[in-house]
C-alpha positions as CSV (number, residue, x, y, z in Angstrom):
1,M,14.9,0.1,-21.4
2,T,13.9,3.9,-20.6
3,W,10.7,3.4,-22.2
4,L,9.9,0.5,-20.4
5,V,10.8,2.0,-17.0
6,L,8.4,5.0,-18.1
7,I,5.5,3.1,-18.8
8,I,6.1,0.9,-15.5
9,L,5.9,4.4,-13.7
10,A,3.3,5.7,-15.6
11,F,0.9,3.0,-15.0
12,T,2.4,2.9,-11.4
13,F,1.3,6.1,-10.7
14,M,-2.6,5.9,-12.3
15,A,-3.2,2.5,-10.6
16,R,-2.2,4.0,-7.0
17,A,-3.5,7.5,-7.5
18,S,-6.9,5.7,-8.3
19,N,-6.3,2.7,-5.4
20,N,-5.9,5.2,-2.6
21,M,-8.6,7.5,-3.8
22,I,-10.8,4.4,-3.5
23,Q,-9.5,3.5,0.2
24,T,-9.9,7.1,1.4
25,T,-12.9,8.0,0.1
26,V,-15.2,4.8,0.5
27,P,-14.9,5.3,4.4
28,L,-16.0,8.8,4.2
29,M,-19.0,7.7,1.7
30,A,-19.9,5.1,4.0
31,E,-20.2,7.5,6.8
32,E,-21.9,10.3,5.0
33,Y,-24.5,8.9,2.7
34,F,-25.2,5.5,4.8
35,N,-24.9,6.4,8.6
36,A,-22.2,3.4,8.8
37,S,-20.7,2.8,12.4
38,N,-17.0,2.6,13.1
39,A,-17.1,-0.9,13.2
40,E,-18.9,-1.0,9.7
41,V,-16.5,1.3,8.3
42,G,-13.3,-1.1,9.5
43,L,-15.1,-4.0,8.3
44,L,-15.7,-2.2,4.8
45,G,-12.2,-1.9,4.8
46,S,-11.5,-5.6,5.7
47,V,-13.7,-6.8,2.6
48,I,-11.2,-5.1,0.2
49,S,-8.3,-6.3,1.7
50,A,-9.9,-9.9,1.9
51,F,-10.7,-9.9,-1.8
52,S,-7.3,-8.6,-2.6
53,F,-5.8,-11.5,-0.6
54,I,-7.6,-14.3,-2.2
55,S,-7.1,-13.1,-5.9
56,T,-3.0,-12.6,-4.9
57,A,-2.9,-15.9,-3.1
58,F,-4.8,-18.3,-5.1
59,V,-5.2,-16.6,-8.4
60,N,-2.0,-14.7,-9.1
61,A,0.4,-16.5,-7.5
62,R,-0.4,-19.6,-8.9
63,L,-1.0,-19.1,-12.7
64,S,1.6,-19.1,-15.4
65,S,3.2,-15.9,-16.7
66,E,1.2,-16.2,-20.0
67,R,-2.2,-16.7,-18.1
68,R,-1.4,-13.7,-15.6
69,R,-0.7,-11.4,-18.2
70,I,-4.4,-12.2,-19.5
71,M,-5.8,-12.1,-16.1
72,F,-4.0,-8.7,-15.6
73,E,-5.2,-6.9,-18.7
74,L,-8.8,-7.7,-17.7
75,S,-8.4,-6.8,-14.4
76,T,-7.5,-3.3,-15.6
77,V,-10.5,-3.1,-17.8
78,L,-12.7,-4.3,-15.3
79,Y,-11.3,-1.6,-12.6
80,F,-11.8,1.3,-14.9
81,I,-16.0,-0.2,-14.7
82,T,-16.1,0.0,-10.9
83,F,-15.5,4.0,-11.1
84,L,-18.3,4.3,-13.5
85,I,-20.3,2.6,-11.0
86,Y,-19.4,4.0,-7.5
87,P,-21.3,7.1,-7.8
88,F,-24.5,5.5,-8.4
89,I,-24.7,2.3,-5.8
90,N,-26.9,1.9,-2.6
91,Y,-25.5,0.4,0.8
92,I,-25.3,-3.0,-0.7
93,G,-23.5,-2.2,-3.8
94,L,-20.8,-0.3,-1.8
95,W,-19.9,-3.6,-0.4
96,I,-20.1,-5.8,-3.8
97,T,-18.4,-3.1,-5.7
98,S,-15.6,-2.6,-2.9
99,A,-15.2,-6.5,-2.7
100,A,-14.7,-6.4,-6.4
101,V,-12.0,-4.0,-6.3
102,G,-10.1,-5.7,-3.8
103,Y,-10.3,-8.5,-5.8
104,L,-9.0,-6.7,-9.1
105,L,-6.1,-4.9,-7.0
106,G,-4.9,-8.2,-5.8
107,V,-4.0,-9.1,-9.6
108,I,-2.7,-5.5,-10.8
109,M,-0.9,-4.3,-7.7
110,P,1.7,-7.5,-7.3
111,N,2.3,-7.7,-11.2
112,I,3.4,-4.1,-11.0
113,A,5.6,-4.7,-8.7
114,T,7.4,-7.7,-10.4
115,A,7.5,-5.5,-13.6
116,S,9.8,-3.5,-11.5
117,S,12.1,-5.7,-9.9
118,I,13.0,-7.1,-13.4
119,V,14.2,-4.1,-15.4
120,G,18.0,-3.8,-15.9
121,R,20.6,-6.3,-16.1
122,S,22.6,-5.0,-13.0
123,Q,21.3,-5.5,-9.3
124,E,22.2,-2.1,-8.8
125,V,20.2,-1.0,-11.6
126,R,17.0,-2.7,-10.7
127,E,17.1,-1.2,-7.2
128,R,16.9,1.9,-8.8
129,V,14.2,1.0,-10.8
130,I,12.6,-0.3,-7.8
131,A,13.3,3.1,-6.0
132,L,11.7,4.9,-9.0
133,Y,8.4,2.7,-8.8
134,T,8.1,3.4,-5.1
135,F,8.5,7.1,-5.9
136,A,6.0,7.1,-8.6
137,L,3.6,5.1,-5.9
138,S,4.5,8.3,-3.3
139,L,4.0,11.2,-6.5
140,S,0.5,9.6,-7.0
141,L,-0.3,9.7,-3.4
142,T,0.9,13.3,-3.3
143,I,-0.8,14.7,-6.1
144,G,-4.1,12.4,-5.9
145,P,-5.5,13.8,-2.7
146,V,-4.8,17.8,-3.8
147,I,-6.9,16.7,-7.1
148,E,-10.0,15.1,-5.0
149,S,-9.5,18.2,-2.8
150,V,-10.1,20.7,-5.5
151,I,-12.7,18.3,-7.1
152,L,-14.5,18.1,-3.5
153,R,-14.9,22.1,-3.6
154,Y,-17.5,22.1,-6.4
155,F,-18.8,18.1,-6.2
156,S,-20.0,15.7,-3.7
157,L,-17.9,12.5,-2.6
158,R,-20.0,10.5,-5.1
159,Y,-18.7,12.2,-8.2
160,V,-15.2,12.2,-7.0
161,F,-15.0,8.5,-8.7
162,L,-16.0,10.0,-12.1
163,F,-13.1,12.1,-12.6
164,F,-10.8,9.3,-11.3
165,S,-11.9,7.0,-13.9
166,A,-9.4,8.9,-16.3
167,F,-6.9,7.5,-14.2
168,S,-8.0,3.8,-14.5
169,A,-8.7,4.3,-18.1
170,V,-5.3,5.1,-19.0
171,M,-4.0,2.0,-17.5
172,I,-5.7,-0.2,-20.0
173,P,-3.7,0.5,-22.6
174,L,-0.3,0.5,-20.8
175,S,-1.1,-2.6,-19.3
176,F,-0.3,-4.7,-22.6
177,K,3.4,-3.1,-22.3
178,I,4.2,-4.4,-18.8
179,P,6.7,-6.8,-18.8
180,F,6.2,-10.2,-17.3
181,P,9.0,-12.7,-16.3
182,S,9.6,-15.9,-18.0
183,E,9.1,-19.0,-15.9
184,T,10.5,-21.9,-16.6
185,H,10.8,-23.6,-13.0
186,S,9.7,-21.4,-10.5
187,I,6.1,-22.4,-10.0
188,N,7.4,-26.0,-8.9
189,H,10.7,-24.9,-7.6
190,L,9.3,-22.6,-4.6
191,K,6.0,-23.3,-2.8
192,L,4.3,-20.4,-1.2
193,S,4.6,-22.6,1.9
194,S,8.2,-22.9,2.0
195,V,8.9,-18.8,1.6
196,W,9.0,-18.0,5.2
197,S,12.0,-20.1,5.7
198,R,13.8,-17.5,3.8
199,A,15.4,-15.0,6.4
200,G,15.7,-12.1,3.8
201,F,12.0,-12.8,3.3
202,R,11.0,-12.4,7.2
203,V,12.7,-9.2,7.4
204,A,10.9,-7.9,4.4
205,V,7.5,-9.3,6.1
206,Y,8.2,-7.7,9.5
207,N,9.6,-4.2,8.0
208,N,6.4,-3.6,6.4
209,A,4.4,-5.1,8.9
210,M,5.6,-2.9,11.6
211,Y,4.1,0.1,9.5
212,S,1.0,-1.5,8.3
213,L,-1.2,-1.0,11.2
214,P,-0.4,2.5,11.5
215,F,-1.5,3.2,7.6
216,A,-4.6,1.0,8.1
217,M,-5.7,3.3,10.6
218,L,-5.0,6.6,9.0
219,T,-6.5,5.2,5.6
220,A,-9.8,4.2,7.3
221,F,-9.9,6.9,10.1
222,G,-7.6,9.4,9.2
223,G,-10.3,11.8,7.9
224,I,-12.9,10.8,10.3
225,Y,-10.3,11.2,13.4
226,A,-9.6,14.9,11.8
227,I,-13.1,15.6,11.2
228,R,-14.6,14.5,14.2
229,Y,-11.8,16.0,16.8
230,F,-10.7,19.1,14.8
231,G,-13.9,20.0,12.5
232,V,-12.4,20.1,9.7
233,S,-14.2,20.0,6.3
234,N,-13.9,17.1,3.6
235,S,-11.6,19.2,1.5
236,T,-9.2,20.0,4.2
237,V,-9.0,16.1,5.2
238,Y,-7.3,15.8,1.7
239,L,-4.9,18.3,2.4
240,L,-3.8,16.7,5.2
241,F,-3.5,13.2,3.3
242,A,-1.2,15.4,0.7
243,A,1.1,16.7,3.6
244,F,1.2,12.9,4.5
245,F,2.2,12.0,1.3
246,T,4.3,14.9,0.3
247,T,6.9,13.7,3.4
248,S,6.7,10.2,1.8
249,F,7.3,11.4,-1.8
250,L,10.4,13.1,-0.7
251,T,11.7,10.3,0.9
252,R,11.7,7.9,-2.0
253,L,12.8,11.1,-4.3
254,Y,16.0,10.8,-2.2
255,M,16.0,7.5,-2.1
256,S,15.6,7.1,-5.9
257,M,18.7,9.4,-6.1
258,R,21.0,7.5,-3.1
259,S,21.1,4.1,-2.7
260,I,20.2,2.7,0.9
261,R,23.0,0.6,1.7
262,D,22.4,-0.6,5.1
263,V,18.7,-2.0,5.1
264,G,18.7,-3.1,8.4
265,K,19.4,0.3,10.5
266,A,17.5,2.2,7.8
267,S,14.3,-0.2,8.7
268,M,15.0,0.3,12.7
269,S,15.0,3.8,12.1
270,M,11.8,4.4,10.6
271,A,10.4,2.2,13.3
272,I,11.6,4.9,15.5
273,L,9.9,7.2,13.7
274,T,6.6,5.4,13.7
275,I,6.5,4.9,17.6
276,I,7.1,9.0,17.7
277,G,4.3,9.7,14.7
278,V,1.4,7.5,16.2
279,M,2.6,9.0,19.6
280,L,2.0,12.4,18.2
281,I,-1.4,11.8,16.9
282,T,-2.6,10.3,20.1
283,T,-1.4,14.0,22.0
284,S,-2.4,16.2,19.2
285,P,-4.0,19.5,20.3
286,N,-5.2,20.6,17.1
287,V,-5.3,20.1,13.4
288,Y,-1.8,21.8,12.8
289,A,-0.1,19.2,15.5
290,Y,-2.0,16.6,13.7
291,A,-0.6,17.6,10.4
292,V,2.6,17.1,11.7
293,A,2.3,14.0,12.9
294,L,1.0,12.8,9.7
295,A,3.7,14.7,7.9
296,L,6.4,12.9,9.9
297,L,4.5,9.2,9.7
298,G,5.1,9.9,5.8
299,I,8.9,9.4,6.0
300,P,8.5,5.9,7.2
301,H,5.8,5.4,4.7
302,G,8.3,6.3,2.2
303,L,11.0,3.9,3.0
304,T,9.0,0.8,4.9
305,Y,7.9,-0.7,1.4
306,P,10.7,0.0,-1.1
307,L,13.0,-1.3,1.9
308,S,10.8,-4.8,1.7
309,L,10.9,-4.9,-2.0
310,I,14.8,-4.3,-2.1
311,V,15.6,-7.4,0.6
312,I,12.7,-9.6,-1.9
313,S,14.9,-8.5,-5.0
314,R,18.6,-9.5,-3.4
315,D,17.2,-12.8,-2.0
316,S,15.6,-14.0,-5.4
317,R,16.1,-15.1,-9.2
318,D,14.1,-13.5,-11.5
319,D,11.6,-16.5,-12.0
320,E,11.0,-16.6,-8.3
321,R,10.2,-13.0,-8.0
322,N,6.5,-13.5,-8.6
323,V,5.8,-16.1,-6.0
324,L,7.9,-14.0,-3.4
325,N,6.0,-10.7,-4.2
326,S,2.8,-12.6,-4.3
327,A,3.5,-14.3,-0.7
328,F,4.8,-11.0,0.3
329,S,1.6,-9.1,-0.9
330,S,-0.8,-12.0,0.3
331,I,0.8,-11.8,4.1
332,M,0.3,-7.9,3.8
333,T,-3.3,-8.2,3.0
334,I,-4.1,-10.4,5.7
335,I,-2.7,-7.8,8.0
336,G,-5.0,-5.5,5.8
337,V,-7.9,-7.7,6.2
338,L,-7.6,-8.0,10.1
339,S,-6.2,-4.3,10.8
340,P,-9.7,-2.3,10.0
341,M,-11.9,-4.6,11.7
342,L,-10.2,-4.7,15.0
343,L,-9.4,-0.7,14.7
344,G,-13.1,-0.2,14.2
345,A,-14.2,-2.5,17.0
346,A,-11.6,-0.7,19.1
347,A,-12.9,2.7,18.1
348,D,-16.4,1.6,19.1
349,L,-15.2,0.7,22.0
350,M,-12.8,2.9,23.7
351,G,-13.1,5.7,21.2
352,L,-10.3,6.8,18.1
353,R,-7.9,8.6,20.6
354,L,-7.5,5.7,22.6
355,M,-7.6,3.4,19.7
356,T,-4.0,5.2,18.4
357,L,-2.6,3.7,21.7
358,L,-3.5,-0.1,20.4
359,V,-1.8,1.1,17.1
360,E,1.4,2.1,18.7
361,A,1.5,-1.1,20.8
362,S,1.4,-3.0,17.8
363,V,4.2,-0.7,16.1
364,I,6.7,-1.8,18.9
365,V,6.0,-5.4,19.0
366,F,6.8,-5.6,15.4
367,T,9.7,-3.5,15.4
368,W,11.0,-6.0,18.1
369,F,10.3,-9.0,15.7
370,L,12.2,-7.1,13.0
371,Y,14.9,-6.3,15.2
372,K,15.6,-9.9,15.8
373,S,15.2,-11.0,12.2
374,I,17.7,-8.5,11.2
375,R,20.1,-9.7,14.0
376,Q,19.6,-13.4,12.8
377,L,20.4,-12.1,9.2
378,R,23.5,-10.6,10.0
379,A,24.7,-13.7,11.7
380,M,23.8,-16.0,9.0
381,P,27.5,-16.6,7.0
382,L,25.6,-16.9,3.6
383,S,22.5,-14.7,3.8
384,I,22.0,-11.7,1.7
385,E,23.9,-8.4,2.4
386,L,22.1,-5.7,4.3
387,R,24.6,-3.7,3.6
């Protein structure tokens, strides 16, 4: 089992590091090379999320385990090819390639989440593997921006993709070793339309949705915000991202060593930290205060996703896990589709600083829904345990 866990962690590291590089570099590339407006930058992020939703909801969730494996392995090969295309594309090609990347990631990422949740015989071991999986996500997000910052000292944005193609290349041989659950009846037994009735699933969705808009804001506009208001270089932008992902990494490192017993209490604590962090971004007078705000927001980033996966894991069987994870990813992707467009339009209308107030409001609204769902779940006598 140890080797299997290491394979999952290595694949996760490569996939998330390269994925994050695309998400944070494409907006800068669109603005720097093609003079894209805030609305266009936001719409570009929405295109990536939209195609990810299509593949997650209408392909990945509906295929049998055997066919999903074939699609998964093929997607890693095509994903590698996109990194060789990005440096040489024009404006239209930027949109087409980004759409393709979104579609491929919609196949790749949910299957890794599922793989991490089926390794181990006991629930405690499985939750520890989930924690290690999310730890690998954060480790990649910590190291990746530092690597990109160094690359940008010597090369332009276009050629960063060629360096990160090495990450996607490693994913190809590892993809053949990723475990897939055997599904005897889950596709017929559990329909996507019925998952919302599960209390644990709703808690997982609201928990992650609470943080989704702030993360979309940082991904699409975090670098542009720092450049526009604080006059930093492209290289410094990725050091700021490194501060954010370092605290996320440390949070997940802690979680991998010590289990979270009360998921509800932890979720509400992360919501409060998110509210404070977004407000600090709005009021930051200089780049140092901005860095502190990003570092603070890294803590809830480190916890919200693994907490959601743990709730789903406790409330499902192995043969249901793919459907639930796909449904969860689909809902998060829908939010990801809408978020950049709304943020881009808001930024054009009111400016980037005032846009952050819209993000603050969304966090408060989803925190209220999360609080209500946690109370409902605790009140159910046969519900899964949050503690």
